[in-house]
N, C-alpha and C positions, 0 to 999 in steps of 0.2 A: 020100776024099770020095766020097759017093754022089751024083753029079751028077743022074741022072734023078729021084731022090726029092727032092733039094733043090730042083730046078726046080719039081717038082709042089707042094711046100710054099710056095715063094716065090710061085707063081701063086695059090695059095689065099690067101696074105697080100695079094696085089694085088687079088683079088676083094673081100676084106673092106675094104681101104682105098678101093677105088672106091665101094663101098656107103657107107662112112663119109663120103667126100667129097660124094656126092650127098645123103645123109641130113642131114649137118650143114649143108650149104649150104641145103637146103630149109627146115630148121628156122630158120635165120637169117632167111630170107625171110618165112616165114608167121607168125612169132611176133608177136602184137599185144598191146597193152595196156601197163600199167606195167612188166611184166617185161622188155619188149623192150629197154629202156635198159641193163639189166644183161646179159641173156643173148644178145643178137644178136652181140656181140663174141666171146663164148665159143664159140658155134657156128661163126661165120665163121672164127675162129682155128683151130678143130679141123679145119675143111674144108681150110684151107691146109696144116696139118700132114699131113693124110692125102694130099694131092696130092704133097707132098714124098716121102712114103713110097712112093707108087705109082711115081714117077720113079726113085727109088733101086733099088727091087726089080726094076723092069722092066729097068734097065741091068744088074743082076746076072744076071738070067735070060738076057739076050742074051750076056753074057760067059761064061756056062756052056754056051752052045750051044743054048738054048731060045728059045721065042717067048713074050713076055709076054701074060698074060691080058688080055682087053679087056671081059669081062663081069663086072659087079658081082655080089656075092652079094645076098641079099634086102635091099631098102630098105623101111623101115617108116615110113609117113607118119602124122602126127598134128598137131593144133593145140594139144594139151594139154602144158604145160611138164613136168609130172611124168612123163608118158609119154615125152616127148622124152628126159628124163634117164635113165629106165629103159632105153629103147632104146639110148641111147648107152653105158650101162654094159654091156649085153650085147655090143655091138660091141667095146668095149675089152677085155672079158674074153676074147672069142674071139680077138682079135689076140694077146693074151699067150699063149694056148694054142697057136695056130698057130706063132708065133715060137719058142716053147719046143720044140715038136715038130720044127721045122726044125733045131734044134741037133744032133739025133741024126744028121743026114746030113752034117754039116760035117767029120766026122772030125777030123784034126789041123790043119785049115786055120784058123789063128788069126785071119786077117782076117775070114773069114765068121762065125766064132764071136763075135768082138768086135762086129761090126756087129749081129748078132742080139741079143746081150746088151744092147747100147746101146738097141736098139729095145724090148726087153722092159722095160727100166727106164723108158723114156718112157711106154709104154702102161700099165705098172703104176702109175706116178704118176697117169696119167689115171683109172685105175680107182679109186684111193684118193680122188682129189679128188671124183669123182662120187658115191662112197659117202658122203662127208662132206655133199655137197649134199642127198643123199636121206636123211640121218641113218641110214645103215646100218652105222655103226661100232659093233661090240659092245664094250662097256666090259669091261676086265679089272680084277680087283680093284685097288683103289688102295692104294698104299703110304703109310703114315703117316709124315710127316716130323716128326721131333722135333729140337728144338735142345738142345744141351747147353751149359750155361754153365760156363766154366772159372772157378775161384776165383782 
């Protein structure tokens, strides 16, 4: 295991998750109008999820002998729902990237690999869900289903 580089990547992940926590919380607070009833819970839930990730990665950084990051990466503010979702998509994609890069430094440590792979799956699910919200799913050719009747 490459502890210094893993600590650096986990701190990068913490910075992203701190930004997500702040950004999602802010979006939940400032969103007004009819969309609020649907989206406030989505943004608040994602803020809570990000806080959980910050705590987990911070504990791992300390266990590896490092100091957890306390500075968030860039927080993007807006009052527009579509922009909120676009900004959220960028954050989630960056999290998948950083977690995937961190795998390189885990070596044969199965516990850290499994932890990161689990987080990659969660973040990737978030990416896919936001892509659906934004209608950014590219359709692949559809297979025609035919039924065959037996005699």
